[in-house]
N, C-alpha and C positions, 0 to 999 in steps of 0.2 A: 504494500500500500504506500503510495507516494505521500509526501509530507502534507501537501495541500488537501488530498483526499482524506487523510487522517484528521486534519483540522476541521473539514466539513462535517465528518461523522461526529466529532466531539461537540461541534456547535449544535447538532441536532439533538444530542442526548444530554446536554448540560442541565443538571438539576437546579442550577441557580437562575435559570430563565423560566419565565412563566407568563401566562396571560395577565392583563391588568386586573388589579383588585377593584371590583365594582362595589363591594359592600364597604361603605365608609372609607373611600380612598384617602380622605383627608387624615386618617389615622396612620397612613403609610408614610414613612420618612422619605427624604430625598430633596424636597423643596422647602422644608421649614414649617409647614402648617401643623404637623402633628404636635409640635411643642406647645401649641396654643391651647390644647385641650386639657381638661381637668386630669385625665389619665396621666399626662406627662408632668403633672405638678404635684398631685397628691398621692399619698400612700394609703391603701385601704385598711391595713392592719399591721401590727408588728409581730413577727414570728418569735417564738421563745429564744432562738439564738440571737436575733437582733436585739430583743429586749434585754437579754443578759449583758450584751456589750454596751447598750445604751445606759443601763444603770451604772456600770463602771465609769463611763465617760461623765455621767451626771455627777457622781461623787467627786471625781477629779476636778471638774469645773467649779463645783460648789465650794470646794476648799479654797480654790484660788480666787474666785470672783464673787463669792457670797451671793448666789443666785436668788436668795430670799429677799434681797433689796433691789430697788429699781436702779440704783447706781451700779451695783454689781452686774445686773443683767445688761445694762447699756454698755458697760466696759467690755463684757464678753462679746457682745454682738459686734462692737466696733473693732476690737483688737483681733479676735480670732475669726469671726464670721465675716469681717470686713463689710458690714452693712451699716446703715445710718442709725440703727438702734430703734427703729420704729416698730420692731416686732416684740417689744416688751409687753404689749397688750396680750399677746398669745401666751407669754410665760406667766402672766398674772402673779400669783403669789410665789412663784419659783419652786413649787413642789414638783416631784418627779412626774406626776400625772400631767401637769401642764407643760413640763419639759417635753414629754412624749408627744403631746398634742402639737407642739411646735414642729416636730418632724413629720407628723401625719398631714399637716395642713398644706404643705408645699412650700413653706417659707424656707426650708432647708435644702431645696433642690440645688443641684450642682450648677446648672446653667444660669448665668446672670441675664436679667431682662435688659433689653435695649430700649432707649427712648424712641419715640416716633422718628422716622427718617426725615431728614432735612430735604424738602422737596424743591428748594430754590435754585438748584444747580442745573445747567444744561444736561441732557440725558446721557451724554458720553462720560459723565463723571461718576457713573454707578456700575457696579457689577450686576449682571442680570442672570437670574436662574434660568438655565437654557437646556433644551432637549434636542437630541440628534435623532434623525429618522423616527420622529415621534409616532408615526402611524404603525410601526412594527410592534407586535406583541411578544416577540422572542428574538431568535437569532437573525442575522443579517442575510441568511441564505434561503430559508424556506418557511419562515413563519408567516402568519396572516397579517394583513393590514386591516385596521379596525378603527372606527370612530371612538370606540370605548377607550382606546389608548389616549386620545386627546382629552376626553372627559377625565380620565385618571390623572394625568399630569397637571391639568389645569386646577383640579381640586386639591392637588398636593402643593400648589404654589408656583408652578412653572410659569414664566413670563415670556419665553421665546420658544415657539414651536416650529417645526419644519414640515413642509409638505412637498413631496416629490410628485410632480404632475406629468402625466403622459396622456397621449391621445386615447380617447375611449373607443369602444367598439359599438357599432350601431345595434339596437335591440333586434331580436329575432323578428322577422316579418310576421310571425304568427302571434306575436305578443301584442297586447293592447297597453295603453297607458296604465289602466287599472291593474293589469296583470303584472306590469313591471314594478309596481310598488308593493307587491306581495312577496314576502320571503318564500323561498322554495319549500321550506319545511312546512309552512302554513298551507301550501297547496298539495301537500301529501307526496311530494317528489322524494324519491330515494336518493341518498348521497351516492355519488360515484365511488367505486372502490379506490382506495389510496394506491397510487402508482409508486414504484420504486424510484429512488432518487435519480438513478442513471436514466431511466425511461423519461422521467419528468424533465430532466435537463435536455434530453434530445428533443422532446416535444416542444419545450419552450424555445430553444434556440432554432429548432427547425421551422418554427412559425414566426421567426424574426421578432422575438420579444413579446408576442401576444400570449394570452392565457392558454393553457392546454385545452384540447377539445373537451367539451362538456362542462367546463368550469365557467360559470357566469359570474359577473361582478356582484358583490353584495349590494343589495338594494337599499335605497333610502328608507328610513323608518327605525334605525337603531337608536336614535336620540329623540326624546320627546320634545316637541316644539313648546315654546313658552305659551303660557295660558293667554288666550286671546290673540295669539300671533300665529295662526295657522298658516303653514306654507302651502300656497296654491300651486296647482300643476303648472309646469313651466310653459310660458307663452311661446307658441311656435306656429309658423305657417304650415308646418307639416305635423303629422301625428307622432312621428318618431324622429329622433336624431341622436347621433353619438354625443356623449358628454365626457369631459375629462375624468380621468380616474387617477387614483393615488396608489403607488406601489414602489418597490425598490427595483429599478430596472436591471435587466440581465441576470435575474435570479428567479427562484421559484416562489417568491413571496406572492401571496394572493392579494388582489386589489380591492379597493373600496371606492365608492363614488366621491369625487371632489365636492359635489353638492352636499353630501352628507357630512363631510368633514367641516365645511363652512357652517352648516347648521349647528353642529356640536360646539364649535368655537364660539358662535354667537350665544349659545345657551349657557356656557360654563366659564367664559373668559373672565367675568367679573363677580363670580360667586364668593371667592375668598379674598380678593384684593381689587381695589379700584385703580391700581396703577396699570400703565399700558401693557398690552401684549404685542410682541413683535412676531409676525408671521413670516418666516423665511421660506421663500418659494424657490424651488429648483425646477426649472421649466424645461420640459422636453416635448412640448406640444407644438402643433402647427399653428400658423397665424389665426386660422378660423377657430380653433379650439381655445386659443388665448382670448379671443373676443368673448367667448362663452364664459371663460374664467372671470373676466372683468365684470360681466353682467351678473354672474352668480354672487361674487363678492360684494358688489355694489348693492344688490338687493338684500342679501342676508345680513350684511353688516351696516345697514342704513342707520345713521346716527352715531355709529362707532368708528367707521372707517375714516382715516385721515387721507383725503384725496386731493386736498389743496393746502397750501401753507396757512397756518393759523393767522399770520399777519397778512392781510390782503395787499399791503404795499410791497410785499416781497414776491418775486417770481420764484418758480420752482428751482431755477438754476442758481438763484442768489440767496435762498432761504438759509437762515441760521438755525441751529438746534434750539428747540424750546426747552423750558424747564420741565422737570418731572411733574410738577403741580399742574402745568398747563395741559397735560396729556391724560388726565384722569378719565378712565373708562373709554380709552381710545385704542384702536387697533392700527398698528403700523405695518405696512407691507415692505419687506426687504426683497427687492427684485432688481435684476440688472437694468441699469439706466439706458434709455434710448433717447438721444437728443431729438428735439422737434425737427421735422423736415422743413426745408426751405419752402417759402410760400410759392406754391405752384397751383395752377387750376386743378381743383380736386375732381377726380373721377367719381361718377355716381357709385355709392356704396349701399349695401343692403345688410340687414341684420343676418348673421350667420345661422340661419335656421334650417338649412338643408342637411341631409344626412352626410356626415363627414367620416369617411373611412379612416382608420388609424394609419398614421404615417409609419412606413416600415422602418424597423430598427435594423442596424447592420447584422448580417448573418455572421455569427461567431460562436465558437465553442470555448472561448476564454473563460477561465474560472474566476477572473477578477471581478470584483463588485465594488470598486472604488466609487464612493459617492462623488458625483461631479457637481459641486456647487457652481453657480454662475460665475463666481469669481475665485474658484478654487485653484490652488497650486498643487499639482500632483506629480508623481515621479513613477516612471515605468519600472524603476529598480525595486519597487515594493511588490512586484508580482511574483507568484510562486514559480519555481522551476525556470527562472530566467526568461519568462515569456514577456513579450512586448504588449503593452496595454493597447487594446483596439481603440481606434478613435471613436469617441462617443459624440454623436452629433449634437452640437450646441444650437439650441433653438434660437433663432433670431427673434428677439423680443419686440413685440409690436409697440407702437407709440402709446396706445391706450393702456396697455399693461404696465409699461415702463413708467408712465406718469404716476402710478400709485405708489412708487417708491419716493414719497415726498421727503421724508427725513432719514430714510435708510436706503440710499441708492447703492447698489452693489456694483463694484468695478473689479476687473481682473487685476491682481497685484503684479506689477513689474518691478517697481522701485519706489522709494519714498520721494524721488524727484519727479515722478510722472505728474502731469498737470492735474489729474483727478485727485491726487493726494492732498490737494489744497482746498477741495470742495468741502464745505463744512458738513454736508450731509452724507458723505460717502462712507461706505463700509467695505473693508477688505476681509475676505474669508480665506484662511489658509489651513491646510492640514497640519496635524501636529508635527510631522517631519519637516515640512516646509517652514513652519514657524520657528522650529528649533534652529534651522539653518540661518534664518534671518537673525535670530538672537545671538548666534555665534559670530556673525559677520558684521552686523550693524546694531549692536545693543543700544547705543545711545539714541540712534535714529528711531528704533522701535519704541523705546520708552517715551521719547518726546512726541511721537505720533499718537500714541495711545492716551496721552493726557488730554488731547483735544478731539480725537476722532474715534469712531467705532472700529473695533476689530473683532472678528469671530474666529475661534479655533474649533476644529472638529476632529474626531478620531479618524485614523487612517482606515482605508477600506478593507485591509486584511484582518481587522478585528471581527472575524466571522461570528464569534460567540458573543458579540455585543459587549466586550470588555471595554474599559475606559482608560483614557489618558489620566495623568496626574494633574488635576485642575489647579492646584496651588502654584505649580510652576508657572502657569500661564497667567493666573491672577497677579502674581508678583511681577510679571512683565507688563502689567497694566491692561491685559486683554479683558474686555468687558463681558463678551459673550463666549463662554466656554461651554460648547455643546456636548452633552453627555448622553450616553445610552441609558435611559431610565428603565430599560427592560431588565437590567442586570444589577445585582447587588455586589459591589466591590468597594475598594478604598476610595475610588473617585466619587461615587455617589454618597459615601459616608461623609466625605469632606464637603460635598455640596450641601448636605443637610446641615453641617456645622456652620457653613458660611451664611446660610439663609434662614436658620432656625428662628421662628417667631417674627419674621419680617414679611414685607409685602412682595418679596421676590426681587426687589431692587435695593441694593445695599450701597450706601455712599462710600466711595473709595477713601483710603487714608489721605490725609491732607496733602502730602507730597506727590500724590498721584493725580491730583485734580488740575483742571485747566487754570486755576487761579494761582498755582504754585510756580515759583521760578526755578525749582529743582530740575536738572537736565538729565539725570541718570538714575537708574534703579538703585545703585549703591547708596545714594544719599537721600532717597525719597522717603525713607521711614527710619526711625531710630533702631539700631541693632543693639540688643541687650545680651547679657549673660543670664542664664536660667538655672536655678536650683529648684527642683520639683520633687516633693516627697509625697507619696500616696500610701497611707496606712489602710490596709484592707481589714475591716472588722468582720463583716458577715454579708451574706446575700440571702435573698428569699425569692421564691417563685421564679427562678431562672428558667426560661423556656428550654425545652430539649431541642437538639438539632433535628432536621427533617428525617434523617435515617434512624433516629433513636426513638423507641416507644416505651422503654422500661426505665423509670427513674433510677432504679438500682444499678443500672449499667452506665449511668451518666457520671463522667469523671471531669468536672469543670476545672479550668484554671483561667486566670485573667492575664491577657497579654496587653501591655500598654505600649503604644507607638507614638513617637513624636515626629511630625512632619515639619521640618525646619528648612529654611532657605540655605542652600549650599553656597559656599564661597564662589563656586564657578558661576552660579546664577548672577551674583552681584557683579562679577568682573567680566561677564560676557564671554566666558570660556565654555568649551564643550561640556555639557552636563553629563555626568556618568549615567550610562544607560539611555541617553537621549531623552530623558524626561518621561520614558514610557512607564516605568514602574510607579504604582501608587502605594507602595509600601513605605512605612515610616523609616526615617534615617536612623533613629535610635529606638531600641526595643528592649523591654524587660518583661518578665512574667513571674507570676506567683507559683506556689507549689500546687499540685493537683489535689482536689478534694473528691468526695464521692457521694454527692447529693445535690439536688436542686436548691437546697437551703444550707449552703456551706458555712462553716465557721473557719474563717481564715486566720484566727488566732492572732490578729493584729500584725500580720506580716506587712513589712514596709518595702515598697519598691521606690528606688531613688534614681533621679537623673541629676548629676552634679556637674556644674561648670559647662553647661551646654552653651556654645557661643553662636552668635549670628541670629539670635531670636528676634523676630518681629512679631509683636503680640497680636496684631490684627490679621496677620497672614501666616501664623503658625498654628498647627492643629494637633490636638491630643486625642488619640483614638483608643478606646477600650474595646477589646474583643474577648468575649467569653468563649473559650474553645473546649471541645470535648476531646480529652486526651485519648487518642487512638494509636495503635501500634504503627500503622503505615502513614496515615494522613489524618491530622486533627480536623475535626468538623467545627464550623462556626455555629454556635448556639445562639448568641446574643451579642449586641454591640451598642456603643454610644460614641459620639464624636463631638468635640467642642473646639471652637476657636479659643486660643489661649487666653485672650483678654476677657472671655466670657466664662472661663473655668474658675469658679469661686472657691477661695480657700475656706478652711474650717471643717466642721463636722457636717457631713452632707449625705443626702440620698441621691444616688445616681440611677436614673431611670433607664431601662433597657428596651431596645427594639429586637425583634426576633430576626432570624436569618433572612427573612423576606422583607425586612424593613418595617414590619407592622408593630406598633406600640403594644407593649405587654404590661402586666402588673409587676413584672420582675424588677428588683432594685438591688443595688450594691450599697452597703453602708460603709462609708469611707471617711477618712480624715485627711484633708489635703493641706499641705504647706507649700507656699509658692514664694520664691524670692526672685524678683525680676530687677536687675540692676544694669546700669551702664557698663560698658566694657572698661577694662583697666585704664585705657587711654583717656576715658572721660573724667571729668572733674568731680562729678557728684552723682549720688544714687538717685534713681527715679522710681525705685520700687519700694515695697514694704516687706520687711521680713516678718514672717509669722512664726512664732515659736511657742512651744508648749508652756 
């Protein structure tokens, strides 16, 4: 079996991939919304093991701080818990019962709350929670495209979604409009037997990228329309016409209607946040189908779609970026820009209502599935077995579609000196490999560009199993839109959860990264500190079992702690070890193994001492509860925090399961954190917390 065939097989069988969670997706981590719910803040009860350690901690604190007095309570809260002391009301008389209530209430959770985001900056001054190939429900090769995937990520806090649009196939001549709106299952049709992967590839490529015989596109009706806003049948001069569809080209992924995707975005874009949604279009359609795309988006997103500059005095070519506040409940379309044509006598045009046959895709048997963003930079060296990448036809964007890119005009990146790099509303999209090359050759230019203009990074095409790049590397380079595969749970998505936890999906960059700062390089954009971090593990309760384990008696948990810290190569524009591909932490420590979902860690301490180059807002601390196995340890639960939001003191650390769903599991810990300027600095900027 060749390496690429093995990779394809692994992608199909990967247990970490799955269909979108439809039952309360907002309780699934990744985009930050789960942390807003009571489950992420409160603890239902205290197990006997946790209670035992809590009593010991209570006695220690009472001796030192006199918890029976308001002065003692305030002193403990300020010095060890590092809060303002407002929680004295929960401690009341300082008895153990009220001390325990403080830990049940959510006041002692690990994650620090953020103030509301400052909305006064132009939108390029924010990091944006972003999804790659949003429509896919699993791997990049053969999973289904579904509107449910859009509903899932939007309810989880995603603010930038991607749609790959291809020419549609005309409905069967025997179908009626009513018939086409009825799912096959409802009509009693039997599903076609599943074909082998080799046969399916042959059928797909043999039919030039169209769906295999007998497989029809999923019909509209998967997303309920808003109350009182029924979607009427499409106006047309004919009974039937082809409409654009959404899928991952040159793969076996099954399609879904573009119309249904637009309806779902309309219904769920602003359920969890009023801040704008960016729709990143990858267009492979004919001009006629592009006109249909424009009509569908204009109709479904009426009142939301930004199709003209907010300032009427500005032309689309001269518009400046608005502030985040100005774009509340607005949808921005990122699409390749097409300049207006010179004024010439216009030929008569008509609405594209006739049947449009799908444009043929090139006949190829290449195994490559590189996502071709309109402004992507790709390399044939990424292909398996040394194959050359087949030329993917770049759709010529119509003027009508290009006009929708008002504040997010996509351009192909050549250099920072190209004229388009000075257009305030431009966006460059680069693959992770291409962006790393730019970082190594032009680090200062990259940083300066990203202070003022949008840039998007996306995973390379050979991540068939939907694995992710390391987002913190790209955030630290100032990249606003780091597109991740939300279909998979790995370190990349865990860091994304940490970045956007409890936010609107738009996070203001550190001061040195903003357009208002005079800093010209990444090295000096944000203070670099030394870190001493100590985590005392007391106990755990209700830790979820890993997917392959069903007997609590066989569960052998240990906690692995990882620090994701900026490497000196990143600061200095040198080649980053591993090319920034790995999303594992640079520093790792772990506890001893226990044998129960309610472990007693015996106050074991994990320490990280003298860690250099720490940037609090862009350093991440990840906790992974692993099941100790002989061959390969399984992930049971996890949590991830931005360092500046990891609160010191005696804390309850809430856990997500291996599929990112919030659980009632917690770790009872005591955290000590010392963040100080490096030895060359003149003064300390941190606070040492000691017992």
